[in-house]
PyMOL Python script that loads the backbone (N, CA, C, O; Angstrom):
from pymol import cmd

cmd.read_pdbstr("""\
ATOM      1  N   UNK A   1     -60.335-376.185  58.012  1.00  0.00           N
ATOM      2  CA  UNK A   1     -60.109-375.129  57.043  1.00  0.00           C
ATOM      3  C   UNK A   1     -60.405-373.748  57.654  1.00  0.00           C
ATOM      4  O   UNK A   1     -59.663-372.795  57.416  1.00  0.00           O
ATOM      5  N   UNK A   2     -61.485-373.640  58.436  1.00  0.00           N
ATOM      6  CA  UNK A   2     -61.873-372.371  59.059  1.00  0.00           C
ATOM      7  C   UNK A   2     -60.819-371.926  60.081  1.00  0.00           C
ATOM      8  O   UNK A   2     -60.512-370.737  60.167  1.00  0.00           O
ATOM      9  N   UNK A   3     -60.267-372.858  60.850  1.00  0.00           N
ATOM     10  CA  UNK A   3     -59.224-372.523  61.831  1.00  0.00           C
ATOM     11  C   UNK A   3     -57.979-371.990  61.128  1.00  0.00           C
ATOM     12  O   UNK A   3     -57.356-371.033  61.589  1.00  0.00           O
ATOM     13  N   UNK A   4     -57.626-372.618  60.011  1.00  0.00           N
ATOM     14  CA  UNK A   4     -56.451-372.176  59.261  1.00  0.00           C
ATOM     15  C   UNK A   4     -56.669-370.752  58.733  1.00  0.00           C
ATOM     16  O   UNK A   4     -55.756-369.927  58.752  1.00  0.00           O
ATOM     17  N   UNK A   5     -57.866-370.484  58.271  1.00  0.00           N
ATOM     18  CA  UNK A   5     -58.191-369.151  57.754  1.00  0.00           C
ATOM     19  C   UNK A   5     -58.094-368.100  58.864  1.00  0.00           C
ATOM     20  O   UNK A   5     -57.538-367.022  58.654  1.00  0.00           O
ATOM     21  N   UNK A   6     -58.635-368.415  60.039  1.00  0.00           N
ATOM     22  CA  UNK A   6     -58.558-367.490  61.172  1.00  0.00           C
ATOM     23  C   UNK A   6     -57.110-367.287  61.613  1.00  0.00           C
ATOM     24  O   UNK A   6     -56.707-366.173  61.950  1.00  0.00           O
ATOM     25  N   UNK A   7     -56.338-368.361  61.609  1.00  0.00           N
ATOM     26  CA  UNK A   7     -54.935-368.274  61.991  1.00  0.00           C
ATOM     27  C   UNK A   7     -54.172-367.358  61.026  1.00  0.00           C
ATOM     28  O   UNK A   7     -53.414-366.491  61.462  1.00  0.00           O
ATOM     29  N   UNK A   8     -54.370-367.549  59.733  1.00  0.00           N
ATOM     30  CA  UNK A   8     -53.692-366.722  58.739  1.00  0.00           C
ATOM     31  C   UNK A   8     -54.121-365.258  58.847  1.00  0.00           C
ATOM     32  O   UNK A   8     -53.300-364.351  58.710  1.00  0.00           O
ATOM     33  N   UNK A   9     -55.399-365.040  59.093  1.00  0.00           N
ATOM     34  CA  UNK A   9     -55.895-363.675  59.269  1.00  0.00           C
ATOM     35  C   UNK A   9     -55.237-363.021  60.484  1.00  0.00           C
ATOM     36  O   UNK A   9     -54.852-361.853  60.433  1.00  0.00           O
ATOM     37  N   UNK A  10     -55.111-363.773  61.567  1.00  0.00           N
ATOM     38  CA  UNK A  10     -54.465-363.246  62.771  1.00  0.00           C
ATOM     39  C   UNK A  10     -52.998-362.922  62.510  1.00  0.00           C
ATOM     40  O   UNK A  10     -52.506-361.881  62.944  1.00  0.00           O
ATOM     41  N   UNK A  11     -52.301-363.803  61.810  1.00  0.00           N
ATOM     42  CA  UNK A  11     -50.886-363.579  61.496  1.00  0.00           C
ATOM     43  C   UNK A  11     -50.717-362.335  60.624  1.00  0.00           C
ATOM     44  O   UNK A  11     -49.872-361.487  60.912  1.00  0.00           O
ATOM     45  N   UNK A  12     -51.513-362.221  59.563  1.00  0.00           N
ATOM     46  CA  UNK A  12     -51.413-361.047  58.685  1.00  0.00           C
ATOM     47  C   UNK A  12     -51.780-359.762  59.427  1.00  0.00           C
ATOM     48  O   UNK A  12     -51.172-358.717  59.196  1.00  0.00           O
ATOM     49  N   UNK A  13     -52.760-359.837  60.306  1.00  0.00           N
ATOM     50  CA  UNK A  13     -53.132-358.659  61.097  1.00  0.00           C
ATOM     51  C   UNK A  13     -51.991-358.247  62.016  1.00  0.00           C
ATOM     52  O   UNK A  13     -51.693-357.059  62.146  1.00  0.00           O
ATOM     53  N   UNK A  14     -51.357-359.217  62.648  1.00  0.00           N
ATOM     54  CA  UNK A  14     -50.234-358.935  63.533  1.00  0.00           C
ATOM     55  C   UNK A  14     -49.070-358.319  62.764  1.00  0.00           C
ATOM     56  O   UNK A  14     -48.466-357.348  63.220  1.00  0.00           O
ATOM     57  N   UNK A  15     -48.759-358.872  61.615  1.00  0.00           N
ATOM     58  CA  UNK A  15     -47.679-358.325  60.786  1.00  0.00           C
ATOM     59  C   UNK A  15     -48.003-356.891  60.368  1.00  0.00           C
ATOM     60  O   UNK A  15     -47.132-356.022  60.395  1.00  0.00           O
ATOM     61  N   UNK A  16     -49.248-356.646  59.986  1.00  0.00           N
ATOM     62  CA  UNK A  16     -49.656-355.297  59.596  1.00  0.00           C
ATOM     63  C   UNK A  16     -49.481-354.320  60.756  1.00  0.00           C
ATOM     64  O   UNK A  16     -48.935-353.231  60.574  1.00  0.00           O
ATOM     65  N   UNK A  17     -49.940-354.704  61.942  1.00  0.00           N
ATOM     66  CA  UNK A  17     -49.836-353.816  63.096  1.00  0.00           C
ATOM     67  C   UNK A  17     -48.386-353.545  63.476  1.00  0.00           C
ATOM     68  O   UNK A  17     -48.047-352.439  63.898  1.00  0.00           O
ATOM     69  N   UNK A  18     -47.535-354.549  63.327  1.00  0.00           N
ATOM     70  CA  UNK A  18     -46.133-354.394  63.705  1.00  0.00           C
ATOM     71  C   UNK A  18     -45.356-353.537  62.711  1.00  0.00           C
ATOM     72  O   UNK A  18     -44.352-352.929  63.081  1.00  0.00           O
ATOM     73  N   UNK A  19     -45.796-353.478  61.475  1.00  0.00           N
ATOM     74  CA  UNK A  19     -45.038-352.747  60.456  1.00  0.00           C
ATOM     75  C   UNK A  19     -45.666-351.417  60.056  1.00  0.00           C
ATOM     76  O   UNK A  19     -45.030-350.628  59.357  1.00  0.00           O
ATOM     77  N   UNK A  20     -46.889-351.152  60.480  1.00  0.00           N
ATOM     78  CA  UNK A  20     -47.573-349.942  60.023  1.00  0.00           C
ATOM     79  C   UNK A  20     -47.183-348.703  60.812  1.00  0.00           C
ATOM     80  O   UNK A  20     -47.338-347.591  60.307  1.00  0.00           O
ATOM     81  N   UNK A  21     -46.688-348.854  62.013  1.00  0.00           N
ATOM     82  CA  UNK A  21     -46.343-347.706  62.841  1.00  0.00           C
ATOM     83  C   UNK A  21     -47.574-347.114  63.502  1.00  0.00           C
ATOM     84  O   UNK A  21     -48.705-347.466  63.166  1.00  0.00           O
ATOM     85  N   UNK A  22     -47.347-346.229  64.425  1.00  0.00           N
ATOM     86  CA  UNK A  22     -48.428-345.617  65.176  1.00  0.00           C
ATOM     87  C   UNK A  22     -48.230-344.112  65.201  1.00  0.00           C
ATOM     88  O   UNK A  22     -47.110-343.616  65.082  1.00  0.00           O
ATOM     89  N   UNK A  23     -49.310-343.409  65.354  1.00  0.00           N
ATOM     90  CA  UNK A  23     -49.269-341.972  65.558  1.00  0.00           C
ATOM     91  C   UNK A  23     -49.660-341.719  67.002  1.00  0.00           C
ATOM     92  O   UNK A  23     -50.695-342.197  67.467  1.00  0.00           O
ATOM     93  N   UNK A  24     -48.831-340.965  67.708  1.00  0.00           N
ATOM     94  CA  UNK A  24     -49.095-340.667  69.111  1.00  0.00           C
ATOM     95  C   UNK A  24     -49.648-339.252  69.201  1.00  0.00           C
ATOM     96  O   UNK A  24     -49.044-338.300  68.705  1.00  0.00           O
ATOM     97  N   UNK A  25     -50.806-339.130  69.842  1.00  0.00           N
ATOM     98  CA  UNK A  25     -51.458-337.832  69.988  1.00  0.00           C
ATOM     99  C   UNK A  25     -51.573-337.510  71.471  1.00  0.00           C
ATOM    100  O   UNK A  25     -52.097-338.311  72.245  1.00  0.00           O
ATOM    101  N   UNK A  26     -51.086-336.344  71.866  1.00  0.00           N
ATOM    102  CA  UNK A  26     -51.232-335.893  73.247  1.00  0.00           C
ATOM    103  C   UNK A  26     -52.602-335.255  73.412  1.00  0.00           C
ATOM    104  O   UNK A  26     -52.888-334.221  72.808  1.00  0.00           O
ATOM    105  N   UNK A  27     -53.445-335.868  74.225  1.00  0.00           N
ATOM    106  CA  UNK A  27     -54.807-335.370  74.440  1.00  0.00           C
ATOM    107  C   UNK A  27     -54.756-334.170  75.378  1.00  0.00           C
ATOM    108  O   UNK A  27     -54.485-334.320  76.570  1.00  0.00           O
ATOM    109  N   UNK A  28     -55.013-332.991  74.847  1.00  0.00           N
ATOM    110  CA  UNK A  28     -54.902-331.719  75.578  1.00  0.00           C
ATOM    111  C   UNK A  28     -53.472-331.488  76.059  1.00  0.00           C
ATOM    112  O   UNK A  28     -53.245-330.910  77.122  1.00  0.00           O
ATOM    113  N   UNK A  29     -52.520-331.946  75.263  1.00  0.00           N
ATOM    114  CA  UNK A  29     -51.109-331.812  75.617  1.00  0.00           C
ATOM    115  C   UNK A  29     -50.701-332.934  76.549  1.00  0.00           C
ATOM    116  O   UNK A  29     -50.930-334.106  76.250  1.00  0.00           O
ATOM    117  N   UNK A  30     -50.100-332.589  77.669  1.00  0.00           N
ATOM    118  CA  UNK A  30     -49.709-333.561  78.697  1.00  0.00           C
ATOM    119  C   UNK A  30     -50.302-333.096  80.021  1.00  0.00           C
ATOM    120  O   UNK A  30     -49.583-332.571  80.871  1.00  0.00           O
ATOM    121  N   UNK A  31     -51.621-333.286  80.207  1.00  0.00           N
ATOM    122  CA  UNK A  31     -52.295-332.718  81.374  1.00  0.00           C
ATOM    123  C   UNK A  31     -51.927-333.367  82.704  1.00  0.00           C
ATOM    124  O   UNK A  31     -52.333-332.882  83.760  1.00  0.00           O
ATOM    125  N   UNK A  32     -51.161-334.462  82.666  1.00  0.00           N
ATOM    126  CA  UNK A  32     -50.722-335.081  83.919  1.00  0.00           C
ATOM    127  C   UNK A  32     -49.607-334.242  84.548  1.00  0.00           C
ATOM    128  O   UNK A  32     -49.534-334.119  85.770  1.00  0.00           O
ATOM    129  N   UNK A  33     -48.744-333.669  83.713  1.00  0.00           N
ATOM    130  CA  UNK A  33     -47.599-332.906  84.217  1.00  0.00           C
ATOM    131  C   UNK A  33     -47.859-331.406  84.301  1.00  0.00           C
ATOM    132  O   UNK A  33     -47.295-330.733  85.164  1.00  0.00           O
ATOM    133  N   UNK A  34     -48.705-330.873  83.417  1.00  0.00           N
ATOM    134  CA  UNK A  34     -48.937-329.430  83.339  1.00  0.00           C
ATOM    135  C   UNK A  34     -50.424-329.167  83.125  1.00  0.00           C
ATOM    136  O   UNK A  34     -51.156-330.064  82.709  1.00  0.00           O
ATOM    137  N   UNK A  35     -50.878-327.942  83.407  1.00  0.00           N
ATOM    138  CA  UNK A  35     -52.286-327.631  83.133  1.00  0.00           C
ATOM    139  C   UNK A  35     -52.623-327.899  81.664  1.00  0.00           C
ATOM    140  O   UNK A  35     -51.864-327.541  80.763  1.00  0.00           O
ATOM    141  N   UNK A  36     -53.757-328.525  81.448  1.00  0.00           N
ATOM    142  CA  UNK A  36     -54.122-328.935  80.091  1.00  0.00           C
ATOM    143  C   UNK A  36     -54.228-327.752  79.144  1.00  0.00           C
ATOM    144  O   UNK A  36     -54.608-326.645  79.524  1.00  0.00           O
ATOM    145  N   UNK A  37     -53.875-328.034  77.893  1.00  0.00           N
ATOM    146  CA  UNK A  37     -53.992-327.084  76.788  1.00  0.00           C
ATOM    147  C   UNK A  37     -53.213-325.789  77.028  1.00  0.00           C
ATOM    148  O   UNK A  37     -53.663-324.699  76.676  1.00  0.00           O
ATOM    149  N   UNK A  38     -52.024-325.938  77.642  1.00  0.00           N
ATOM    150  CA  UNK A  38     -51.107-324.811  77.801  1.00  0.00           C
ATOM    151  C   UNK A  38     -49.862-325.088  76.959  1.00  0.00           C
ATOM    152  O   UNK A  38     -49.645-326.216  76.516  1.00  0.00           O
ATOM    153  N   UNK A  39     -49.061-324.072  76.745  1.00  0.00           N
ATOM    154  CA  UNK A  39     -47.827-324.261  75.979  1.00  0.00           C
ATOM    155  C   UNK A  39     -46.925-325.274  76.682  1.00  0.00           C
ATOM    156  O   UNK A  39     -46.320-326.122  76.025  1.00  0.00           O
ATOM    157  N   UNK A  40     -46.830-325.194  78.017  1.00  0.00           N
ATOM    158  CA  UNK A  40     -46.002-326.141  78.763  1.00  0.00           C
ATOM    159  C   UNK A  40     -46.506-327.565  78.577  1.00  0.00           C
ATOM    160  O   UNK A  40     -45.712-328.493  78.419  1.00  0.00           O
ATOM    161  N   UNK A  41     -47.808-327.738  78.594  1.00  0.00           N
ATOM    162  CA  UNK A  41     -48.408-329.058  78.414  1.00  0.00           C
ATOM    163  C   UNK A  41     -48.139-329.596  77.014  1.00  0.00           C
ATOM    164  O   UNK A  41     -47.813-330.772  76.853  1.00  0.00           O
ATOM    165  N   UNK A  42     -48.273-328.750  76.010  1.00  0.00           N
ATOM    166  CA  UNK A  42     -47.996-329.170  74.630  1.00  0.00           C
ATOM    167  C   UNK A  42     -46.524-329.525  74.453  1.00  0.00           C
ATOM    168  O   UNK A  42     -46.200-330.556  73.862  1.00  0.00           O
ATOM    169  N   UNK A  43     -45.622-328.670  74.966  1.00  0.00           N
ATOM    170  CA  UNK A  43     -44.190-328.958  74.855  1.00  0.00           C
ATOM    171  C   UNK A  43     -43.829-330.267  75.541  1.00  0.00           C
ATOM    172  O   UNK A  43     -43.024-331.038  75.019  1.00  0.00           O
ATOM    173  N   UNK A  44     -44.415-330.524  76.701  1.00  0.00           N
ATOM    174  CA  UNK A  44     -44.149-331.771  77.410  1.00  0.00           C
ATOM    175  C   UNK A  44     -44.623-332.975  76.607  1.00  0.00           C
ATOM    176  O   UNK A  44     -43.949-334.004  76.567  1.00  0.00           O
ATOM    177  N   UNK A  45     -45.777-332.848  75.972  1.00  0.00           N
ATOM    178  CA  UNK A  45     -46.291-333.949  75.146  1.00  0.00           C
ATOM    179  C   UNK A  45     -45.339-334.232  73.988  1.00  0.00           C
ATOM    180  O   UNK A  45     -45.028-335.389  73.709  1.00  0.00           O
ATOM    181  N   UNK A  46     -44.878-333.181  73.315  1.00  0.00           N
ATOM    182  CA  UNK A  46     -43.934-333.371  72.205  1.00  0.00           C
ATOM    183  C   UNK A  46     -42.612-333.953  72.702  1.00  0.00           C
ATOM    184  O   UNK A  46     -42.042-334.833  72.056  1.00  0.00           O
ATOM    185  N   UNK A  47     -42.121-333.470  73.841  1.00  0.00           N
ATOM    186  CA  UNK A  47     -40.871-333.992  74.399  1.00  0.00           C
ATOM    187  C   UNK A  47     -41.003-335.442  74.846  1.00  0.00           C
ATOM    188  O   UNK A  47     -40.007-336.161  74.929  1.00  0.00           O
ATOM    189  N   UNK A  48     -42.223-335.873  75.133  1.00  0.00           N
ATOM    190  CA  UNK A  48     -42.467-337.264  75.537  1.00  0.00           C
ATOM    191  C   UNK A  48     -42.731-338.177  74.349  1.00  0.00           C
ATOM    192  O   UNK A  48     -42.959-339.374  74.529  1.00  0.00           O
ATOM    193  N   UNK A  49     -42.704-337.627  73.133  1.00  0.00           N
ATOM    194  CA  UNK A  49     -42.841-338.458  71.945  1.00  0.00           C
ATOM    195  C   UNK A  49     -44.133-338.319  71.166  1.00  0.00           C
ATOM    196  O   UNK A  49     -44.354-339.063  70.211  1.00  0.00           O
ATOM    197  N   UNK A  50     -44.991-337.386  71.547  1.00  0.00           N
ATOM    198  CA  UNK A  50     -46.239-337.202  70.795  1.00  0.00           C
ATOM    199  C   UNK A  50     -45.936-336.622  69.415  1.00  0.00           C
ATOM    200  O   UNK A  50     -45.073-335.756  69.269  1.00  0.00           O
ATOM    201  N   UNK A  51     -46.654-337.108  68.412  1.00  0.00           N
ATOM    202  CA  UNK A  51     -46.535-336.571  67.059  1.00  0.00           C
ATOM    203  C   UNK A  51     -47.412-335.332  66.879  1.00  0.00           C
ATOM    204  O   UNK A  51     -47.076-334.425  66.116  1.00  0.00           O
ATOM    205  N   UNK A  52     -48.525-335.307  67.583  1.00  0.00           N
ATOM    206  CA  UNK A  52     -49.494-334.215  67.505  1.00  0.00           C
ATOM    207  C   UNK A  52     -50.046-333.974  68.898  1.00  0.00           C
ATOM    208  O   UNK A  52     -49.928-334.833  69.771  1.00  0.00           O
ATOM    209  N   UNK A  53     -50.645-332.814  69.110  1.00  0.00           N
ATOM    210  CA  UNK A  53     -51.444-332.579  70.309  1.00  0.00           C
ATOM    211  C   UNK A  53     -52.846-332.192  69.866  1.00  0.00           C
ATOM    212  O   UNK A  53     -53.038-331.476  68.883  1.00  0.00           O
ATOM    213  N   UNK A  54     -53.800-332.678  70.606  1.00  0.00           N
ATOM    214  CA  UNK A  54     -55.210-332.388  70.325  1.00  0.00           C
ATOM    215  C   UNK A  54     -55.631-331.292  71.280  1.00  0.00           C
ATOM    216  O   UNK A  54     -55.312-331.344  72.468  1.00  0.00           O
ATOM    217  N   UNK A  55     -56.338-330.309  70.780  1.00  0.00           N
ATOM    218  CA  UNK A  55     -56.853-329.267  71.648  1.00  0.00           C
ATOM    219  C   UNK A  55     -58.297-328.967  71.286  1.00  0.00           C
ATOM    220  O   UNK A  55     -58.774-329.314  70.205  1.00  0.00           O
ATOM    221  N   UNK A  56     -58.970-328.321  72.207  1.00  0.00           N
ATOM    222  CA  UNK A  56     -60.388-328.009  72.031  1.00  0.00           C
ATOM    223  C   UNK A  56     -60.549-326.510  71.833  1.00  0.00           C
ATOM    224  O   UNK A  56     -59.892-325.707  72.495  1.00  0.00           O
ATOM    225  N   UNK A  57     -61.424-326.151  70.920  1.00  0.00           N
ATOM    226  CA  UNK A  57     -61.694-324.740  70.648  1.00  0.00           C
ATOM    227  C   UNK A  57     -63.124-324.406  71.038  1.00  0.00           C
ATOM    228  O   UNK A  57     -64.054-325.173  70.785  1.00  0.00           O
ATOM    229  N   UNK A  58     -63.277-323.255  71.654  1.00  0.00           N
ATOM    230  CA  UNK A  58     -64.598-322.747  72.022  1.00  0.00           C
ATOM    231  C   UNK A  58     -64.712-321.332  71.466  1.00  0.00           C
ATOM    232  O   UNK A  58     -63.722-320.606  71.373  1.00  0.00           O
ATOM    233  N   UNK A  59     -65.903-320.963  71.107  1.00  0.00           N
ATOM    234  CA  UNK A  59     -66.172-319.589  70.697  1.00  0.00           C
ATOM    235  C   UNK A  59     -66.677-318.841  71.928  1.00  0.00           C
ATOM    236  O   UNK A  59     -67.707-319.201  72.498  1.00  0.00           O
ATOM    237  N   UNK A  60     -65.947-317.797  72.338  1.00  0.00           N
ATOM    238  CA  UNK A  60     -66.335-317.053  73.536  1.00  0.00           C
ATOM    239  C   UNK A  60     -67.606-316.242  73.277  1.00  0.00           C
ATOM    240  O   UNK A  60     -68.054-316.098  72.140  1.00  0.00           O
ATOM    241  N   UNK A  61     -68.169-315.720  74.365  1.00  0.00           N
ATOM    242  CA  UNK A  61     -69.408-314.949  74.243  1.00  0.00           C
ATOM    243  C   UNK A  61     -69.245-313.726  73.340  1.00  0.00           C
ATOM    244  O   UNK A  61     -70.204-313.272  72.716  1.00  0.00           O
ATOM    245  N   UNK A  62     -68.010-313.196  73.278  1.00  0.00           N
ATOM    246  CA  UNK A  62     -67.785-312.025  72.424  1.00  0.00           C
ATOM    247  C   UNK A  62     -67.219-312.388  71.055  1.00  0.00           C
ATOM    248  O   UNK A  62     -66.717-311.524  70.337  1.00  0.00           O
ATOM    249  N   UNK A  63     -67.302-313.679  70.693  1.00  0.00           N
ATOM    250  CA  UNK A  63     -66.941-314.107  69.352  1.00  0.00           C
ATOM    251  C   UNK A  63     -65.468-314.398  69.111  1.00  0.00           C
ATOM    252  O   UNK A  63     -65.041-314.512  67.962  1.00  0.00           O
ATOM    253  N   UNK A  64     -64.685-314.522  70.181  1.00  0.00           N
ATOM    254  CA  UNK A  64     -63.256-314.818  70.053  1.00  0.00           C
ATOM    255  C   UNK A  64     -63.052-316.325  70.203  1.00  0.00           C
ATOM    256  O   UNK A  64     -63.633-316.951  71.090  1.00  0.00           O
ATOM    257  N   UNK A  65     -62.223-316.902  69.331  1.00  0.00           N
ATOM    258  CA  UNK A  65     -61.903-318.321  69.408  1.00  0.00           C
ATOM    259  C   UNK A  65     -60.844-318.528  70.484  1.00  0.00           C
ATOM    260  O   UNK A  65     -59.770-317.928  70.422  1.00  0.00           O
ATOM    261  N   UNK A  66     -61.139-319.376  71.474  1.00  0.00           N
ATOM    262  CA  UNK A  66     -60.206-319.642  72.573  1.00  0.00           C
ATOM    263  C   UNK A  66     -59.986-321.144  72.714  1.00  0.00           C
ATOM    264  O   UNK A  66     -60.831-321.949  72.322  1.00  0.00           O
ATOM    265  N   UNK A  67     -58.836-321.506  73.280  1.00  0.00           N
ATOM    266  CA  UNK A  67     -58.528-322.911  73.532  1.00  0.00           C
ATOM    267  C   UNK A  67     -59.054-323.254  74.916  1.00  0.00           C
ATOM    268  O   UNK A  67     -58.534-322.775  75.923  1.00  0.00           O
ATOM    269  N   UNK A  68     -60.078-324.080  74.960  1.00  0.00           N
ATOM    270  CA  UNK A  68     -60.666-324.513  76.223  1.00  0.00           C
ATOM    271  C   UNK A  68     -61.561-325.711  75.954  1.00  0.00           C
ATOM    272  O   UNK A  68     -62.310-325.731  74.977  1.00  0.00           O
ATOM    273  N   UNK A  69     -61.479-326.711  76.830  1.00  0.00           N
ATOM    274  CA  UNK A  69     -62.322-327.892  76.661  1.00  0.00           C
ATOM    275  C   UNK A  69     -63.767-327.595  77.061  1.00  0.00           C
ATOM    276  O   UNK A  69     -64.709-328.038  76.404  1.00  0.00           O
ATOM    277  N   UNK A  70     -63.921-326.851  78.129  1.00  0.00           N
ATOM    278  CA  UNK A  70     -65.249-326.587  78.685  1.00  0.00           C
ATOM    279  C   UNK A  70     -65.679-325.155  78.385  1.00  0.00           C
ATOM    280  O   UNK A  70     -64.847-324.283  78.134  1.00  0.00           O
ATOM    281  N   UNK A  71     -66.976-324.928  78.413  1.00  0.00           N
ATOM    282  CA  UNK A  71     -67.446-323.554  78.248  1.00  0.00           C
ATOM    283  C   UNK A  71     -67.508-322.825  79.588  1.00  0.00           C
ATOM    284  O   UNK A  71     -67.817-321.634  79.634  1.00  0.00           O
ATOM    285  N   UNK A  72     -67.218-323.531  80.670  1.00  0.00           N
ATOM    286  CA  UNK A  72     -67.107-322.967  82.010  1.00  0.00           C
ATOM    287  C   UNK A  72     -65.735-323.382  82.540  1.00  0.00           C
ATOM    288  O   UNK A  72     -65.360-324.548  82.417  1.00  0.00           O
ATOM    289  N   UNK A  73     -64.994-322.467  83.116  1.00  0.00           N
ATOM    290  CA  UNK A  73     -63.615-322.748  83.525  1.00  0.00           C
ATOM    291  C   UNK A  73     -63.476-323.364  84.914  1.00  0.00           C
ATOM    292  O   UNK A  73     -62.356-323.516  85.403  1.00  0.00           O
ATOM    293  N   UNK A  74     -64.584-323.723  85.560  1.00  0.00           N
ATOM    294  CA  UNK A  74     -64.519-324.207  86.942  1.00  0.00           C
ATOM    295  C   UNK A  74     -63.652-325.459  87.102  1.00  0.00           C
ATOM    296  O   UNK A  74     -62.910-325.565  88.078  1.00  0.00           O
ATOM    297  N   UNK A  75     -63.731-326.387  86.187  1.00  0.00           N
ATOM    298  CA  UNK A  75     -63.006-327.658  86.321  1.00  0.00           C
ATOM    299  C   UNK A  75     -61.499-327.445  86.424  1.00  0.00           C
ATOM    300  O   UNK A  75     -60.824-328.191  87.133  1.00  0.00           O
ATOM    301  N   UNK A  76     -60.962-326.452  85.738  1.00  0.00           N
ATOM    302  CA  UNK A  76     -59.512-326.244  85.753  1.00  0.00           C
ATOM    303  C   UNK A  76     -59.064-325.072  86.625  1.00  0.00           C
ATOM    304  O   UNK A  76     -57.889-324.993  86.983  1.00  0.00           O
ATOM    305  N   UNK A  77     -59.974-324.160  86.973  1.00  0.00           N
ATOM    306  CA  UNK A  77     -59.579-322.992  87.769  1.00  0.00           C
ATOM    307  C   UNK A  77     -60.314-322.894  89.102  1.00  0.00           C
ATOM    308  O   UNK A  77     -59.940-322.077  89.944  1.00  0.00           O
ATOM    309  N   UNK A  78     -61.335-323.696  89.312  1.00  0.00           N
ATOM    310  CA  UNK A  78     -62.197-323.644  90.501  1.00  0.00           C
ATOM    311  C   UNK A  78     -62.845-322.264  90.658  1.00  0.00           C
ATOM    312  O   UNK A  78     -63.147-321.820  91.766  1.00  0.00           O
ATOM    313  N   UNK A  79     -63.046-321.610  89.528  1.00  0.00           N
ATOM    314  CA  UNK A  79     -63.741-320.329  89.475  1.00  0.00           C
ATOM    315  C   UNK A  79     -64.808-320.433  88.398  1.00  0.00           C
ATOM    316  O   UNK A  79     -64.529-320.854  87.275  1.00  0.00           O
ATOM    317  N   UNK A  80     -66.024-320.049  88.742  1.00  0.00           N
ATOM    318  CA  UNK A  80     -67.085-320.088  87.736  1.00  0.00           C
ATOM    319  C   UNK A  80     -66.920-318.906  86.793  1.00  0.00           C
ATOM    320  O   UNK A  80     -67.252-317.769  87.127  1.00  0.00           O
ATOM    321  N   UNK A  81     -66.406-319.197  85.625  1.00  0.00           N
ATOM    322  CA  UNK A  81     -66.234-318.171  84.601  1.00  0.00           C
ATOM    323  C   UNK A  81     -66.660-318.779  83.277  1.00  0.00           C
ATOM    324  O   UNK A  81     -66.177-319.845  82.895  1.00  0.00           O
ATOM    325  N   UNK A  82     -67.533-318.128  82.598  1.00  0.00           N
ATOM    326  CA  UNK A  82     -68.024-318.600  81.309  1.00  0.00           C
ATOM    327  C   UNK A  82     -67.084-318.111  80.218  1.00  0.00           C
ATOM    328  O   UNK A  82     -66.680-316.948  80.203  1.00  0.00           O
ATOM    329  N   UNK A  83     -66.740-319.012  79.308  1.00  0.00           N
ATOM    330  CA  UNK A  83     -65.862-318.641  78.190  1.00  0.00           C
ATOM    331  C   UNK A  83     -66.630-317.752  77.239  1.00  0.00           C
ATOM    332  O   UNK A  83     -66.086-317.319  76.223  1.00  0.00           O
TER     333      UNK A  83
END
""", "prot")
cmd.dss("prot")
cmd.show_as("cartoon", "prot")
cmd.util.cbc("prot")
cmd.orient("prot")
């Protein structure tokens, strides 16, 4: 009886996954092809089928909201600059 229950649960789960659809999110756009969190990166993610793009926001030292994953730009520019 327990095996039958697990089998039915697996079948219903599979049917649900196959019919529910998926949402594709581009993490920081498409950073493999273009610099992350740029317009080119976002456009590439959408052109590749992403439904949304995820981006990171930082508050700069002077209170301006900027798109950047890190508070230091070294990882993407190889220049130590604080956001």
